[in-house]
N, C-alpha and C positions, 0 to 999 in steps of 0.2 A: 503492500499500498503507499499512497504519497502524502505528503504533507508539503503545502505551498506557501511561498513566502514571496512578494516581491522583491527583485533584486536591490538591495541598499544602495542608497545614493552616496556620495563622499562623506555627506554631513547625517545620513542615517545612521540610527542606534542599533536597532535591534526588529523583527518581525514573523509571524508561522504559517506553514502549510505543510501538510505530510500524505502523502498514497503509498499503498505498497508496491514498491518497483521490483526490476527483476533483481535475484541477488547480488548481479554483478554491479549494478548501477546504483550511483549513491546520491547524484544529484542529475535533475531535468531541467532546463531552462526554457519556457515556454517564449516562443521566438515573437508571437502576437501579444504578449502583455510584459514580458521581462520578469514573470512570476518564475520563481526557482521552486521546484518540487524536491524534497528531500524525502528517500527513503526512511520507513519507519524499522527496518532490520536492525537498526542498532539500537533501538529503544524497548523492543519487545520480545518475552521470552514464550508467549502464547501465541496461539494460531499458527499459520501454515501460509506462507507466501505461495501465490499460485499464477499463473498467466493464462490468457482469457485463450479460448481456442484459437489455433493456428489461422485458421481460414477467416478468422474476424480480425486479425491483427491490424489488418492496413486500412479497415472500416473507422479507427477510432485513435484519437491521440494519445499521446505516450502515457500519461496519467491512467487513462481508463484500460489501458492494456493489461496491468496487473493488479492484484488483489490480494487480502488476506481474509482467510476463511477459519472459524471457530467451530470446528464439529465437535469438539468439546465442551464442557461447564455450561453453567447456566447464565453466568452473566460476565460479559468481558470489557472493559472500560479503557479508555485513553484519557490519561490526563494531563490537560493542557497547560503548560505554563511557558514563561510567566505572564501573569496578569494583575491588573490592580483591583482589590475588592472595591465593591460599588461603582465599578466603571463599566459602561455597556460595550459589548462584543456583538460581532456576528458570527455565528458557527453554522459552517455547510459540510454536510456529508454526503459523498455522490458513492451510487452504489451500480455497478455496471458487472452483471453476471458473468456473459461472453460466453454461457456454457461451459466453463473453465474446467468442470467434471466430469462433461458428458452427459448430465444429468437433465437438460434440456432441450438436446437435439431434438427435430423435426422426427415425428413418428414415435418417441421414445416413452411417449405415456407418462410425463412428470406430474409430479405431485405438487399442490400449490406449496408455493415458498413464501413465508411471513415471519418478521420476525419485530420486536419492539426496540424502539429507539429512546433511551433516558437520558437527559439533561441532568448530571449530577445524581440526585435520587428522585425525580419525579418523572413521570411517563409524559413523551414530547409526542411520540408520533408511530404509527404502526408501519414497516416497511413492506410491501407488497408487491413481489415479483411475478408479474404476469407476463413479461416478455424479456429473454435472455439478450436480445439484441438493443433494448433501450437503457438509459442511464435514467436513474431515479434520483431524485436529491429532495435530501432533507434541509432545511435551512430555518434557523431560529433566532431571533436576538434576546440578549440575555443580558441581566445584572449582574455580574460576576460576586457572590457571596463569602468568596475566599481568596485566597491567592492562586487559586486554579478553576477551571473550567473541566468538569468531566463528562465524556461522551461514551454511554455506555451501550452494548448490543446485549439483546435478552433474550433469551433462549424460552421460544414459546410451542415448541413440539412441533414445528411445520417446516423444518427443512434447516440445513447448514447454513449461519449466519455469515455475513461476507461484509467487507467494505472496500471500496477502491480509492477514494481521495479524503480528506479530513483537511478543513481549512478553519482559520480562527482568524477574524479581522476587528481592529478595533475600532468604536463609532465615537462619534463626539457626543457628548451627555444633552446638549439641545435638541438631539434628533428623537423622534419619534416618543413623545411627552407621556403617552399612554402605556410605556414600559415603566415596570416599579419592580420592586423588592417580592411583590407579592404573585406577578404574572411575566413569564416570557411572551413573546411574539413568535407563532409559528407562520411561515410565508404560504399564504395559500396561491397568489399570483402577483408577478412584477412586470406589468405590460409597456410596452414601448408601443404606442398606439399608430405613430406614423411612420413606423419603420415597415417598409415592405417587403424586405429580403428575409433574409433566414439567418442574419448575422446578429449574435447577442453582444450589448454593449456591457462592457466591464471594466476595471482597471485597466488601462490609467485613466479613461475618459470620467469613470466613475472612481474617484479616490478611495473609496468605502471597499471597493470590489463586489459591489451587489450584481448581481445578473439581470437586466434588463432584456426580458424576451422579445421577439417581434409578434407584431399584429397576428401575423398567418399562424403562428402556433396556437394562439388561444380566439380566434375569432369565431369558430365553432361552437366552443366550449362556451362561450359569453354570448351568443347567441345576438350580436348585434343587427339593429334595423333602424333604419333601412340599409340599402346598398351604400356604404362608405367612399368618400374621395379623401384626398391627401394633400396636405400642406407641408411645405418645407422651405426653409431659410438656412443661408448658410452664415447668416450674422449671431453672433455669441449671444445666447440667453443667461442673463445672470440670475443668482439665486438674491432674492429678498432676504433685508435683514433678519425677519423673523420666521423664516423658511423652516420650516420644523422637518423637512425630508431632503432638502439640497439634494434634487436629482440633477444629473449633470447636463451640460448644456447638449450634448449629441444626443441626449433623449426630449430634450424640451424644444429641438430646432425643427420637430416634425409632429405633426396633429393629424387627427381623423375627424371629418365633418361630413354630415349626413348628404347625400346626393339628393338634389331635388326637393328636398324636405328641411322643416323648420324643426325638426323635433330628432334626437339622437337616443337610442333606447337600447339598454342593453341588461341579463340578467346573469343570476346564477341561482343553483338550486341547493340547497345543505345538503341533501340526499347526494352522493357523488363529488361532493367537492372536496374531500378528502380532509374534512374537520373534524376532530373529534367531539367537540361541543358545538351546540349552535349558537356561536357568538362572532361575530366578525367587526375588525375596525377596517374603514374603507377610507383610501385618501386618494381623491380625485384631483388631479394636477393639471394646470394650466397656465399657458403664456400665448398671447395674442401674436401672430407672425406676419400679420397685414399691418403695415404702417396707415396712418392718417382714415381711422374706418371706425365703424360704431357696431358693437358687437355685445348684445348682453340676453343672457337667459337665466329662465330659472330652474332650479334642481329639486328631482322629485323621487324619492324613493318610497316605494309602494303607494303611490297616490299622496304619500306626506310631504309635504314644504320643507326643504331643508335650506335652501338658499334662495333669494331673490332678486332679480334683476341685477346679476353677477356679471360683472364685465371683465376680462383677463386684461392683465397688464402688459403692454407692450414691449416684447423681449425682456419681461422679468418673469420668473418662475413661482407662480402662486397655488392655493391650494384650497381645496374644501372638504373637511375630516370630519369624524366624530370623535375627536379624542378623548373627551370628557366620559364617555362610556359607550359599551359595545350599541351596535346597530339593534333595533326593536327587533326580537327574535322573529322568523318567518320560513316557511318552509321554500319560500322564493323571495329572492331581492331583485326587485324590479327597479332600474333605474331609469327615469328621463331627463333628458336636456330639452327644456322648450323655449324657443326664441320669444323674445317680449315683441309688443307690437312696433318700439322705437329701434330695434335692431335692423339693422342692413343689411346681417349675415348671418348665417346658421351657426348653431351651437358648436364649439369645438371641444377637443379632449386630446391632452397632449400624451399622459399617461396615468397608470391606475395602480396602485397597488392594495392588495388584501390580505388583511392578516387575521388569524385566530387567535385567542389568549390562551396559553398554557399555564393554568394554575398550577402554583407551587403549594401543595397539600402536604408534602413531606418536608421534613424540618433538617435542613441541612445546618450542622452544629461548627464551628471553627472555635478549637482552642487556643490560644493566644502564649498561656502559661503554662501549660500541661501537656504531656502527652496527648497527642492531636487524636488519635482514634481510640475512642472507647467502646467497647463491646460488651455486647450482655454474655450471660456465660452460654457457655454452648463450643463447639469446636468449628474453626475458620479456619481456610487455609489463604493467605494475604499473600499474591505473588506481586502486588505492583507496589513498590519500595513508595514511589509519589502520593499515590492512593493513601498508605498510612502515615505519609507524613503528612499531608494537606487537610484533612478532616475528618471530622467524626460525623457517626450516623447513628438515627437514634435507632431505639431498639425495635422497632416494628420494620424498619427497612431491612436491617443487618441481619434480622431472623430469617427475613424471606430469601436469603442468599444462598441458603441450604450447604453446600461443600466449597465454594469457591469464589473469589471475586474477580480472579482472572484479570488481574491490573496490567494494563496496558501503558506504556510512557512514551510520550509523544511529544516533543519539544517543538515550538513555535516561536518564529522568530518576526518581529515588525519593520517596517520604514517609516521612519516619522512622519516623511511625505505625504502617507496615504492619508493621514488623519487631519494633523493639526499644525 
């Protein structure tokens, strides 16, 4: 498996990313992003380093060509360091099966493969692998509760767990104000609406290395109506001083608008969204790309007005969100952007982010002045030195580990120019 980090510049201090690489490989530099991927071999005693099937190697970038599988144990964890307590981080885990074990080949009658992903001691999401040639990613924004963040793969009895790439990115504290110490944010979609290519916008265009997917990857799943047309500009779009999301200019330089209509609609359903709870935070991102014009519209969700007579600022990013509380629960989330009578142009939408909260029900206890890991009575095998060193677990959580924590240690390095 690989971990990734942007290549540090002369003034940079430190940054982190990790995938399982080929045993002979220690580092890999991605040409398009300058992100350096480091093998986890030097950090991990558990699991097996594997390559995807030979006939698939040329179809995927190098970080997705290798993985680490965990055929044994109940729970295996990477503990990512260094992090600062109470700081915000983006954690992204990517899973590419690639028929590495021959179990998913055509006609092989493969059984369902799924396992759970935990952040520290709390459930994050179930990883459900239905296609061996598809890369599945789980991304979560967290507040670090200690000086490390642990990413754990939980055995649910439905196939061998594996991971291809693990990435950790620092975020500004002013971003995502609905993030707090009681809930993380699990990404549902991050969409670059005006991008009609298959290219994903990420670092260095996005200094936080968020992945902005193109419109074509989500157009059917978000059910946009009517047909859309697209705007683009070569001029730089800047972030407002109070921008809570700081979408990159490369994303905000494009926008979608309804073709021959004054209404733009889209929706998603809770069922099939991938969210474990029917709670959502949505960020609609706007910037006017046409100079000297009048564009104004109302924003509705399920028929309820959220914003009236909204006018996007010219070449400045702005947003409409529900940061104070999740959207009112509904089986369907139907959005409508309707032009006002005073508007000379139809509504636009540059980008969209949707998150679901990951409620931190299990307490992570950090001990500053005493041995950090306090276990209840019972037999436990702790193979991860960093796990034992950095945090303690409540009795309810540790007692569920049965025989082994299977700790995996991966170092993460930062480039200071990514964030601050």
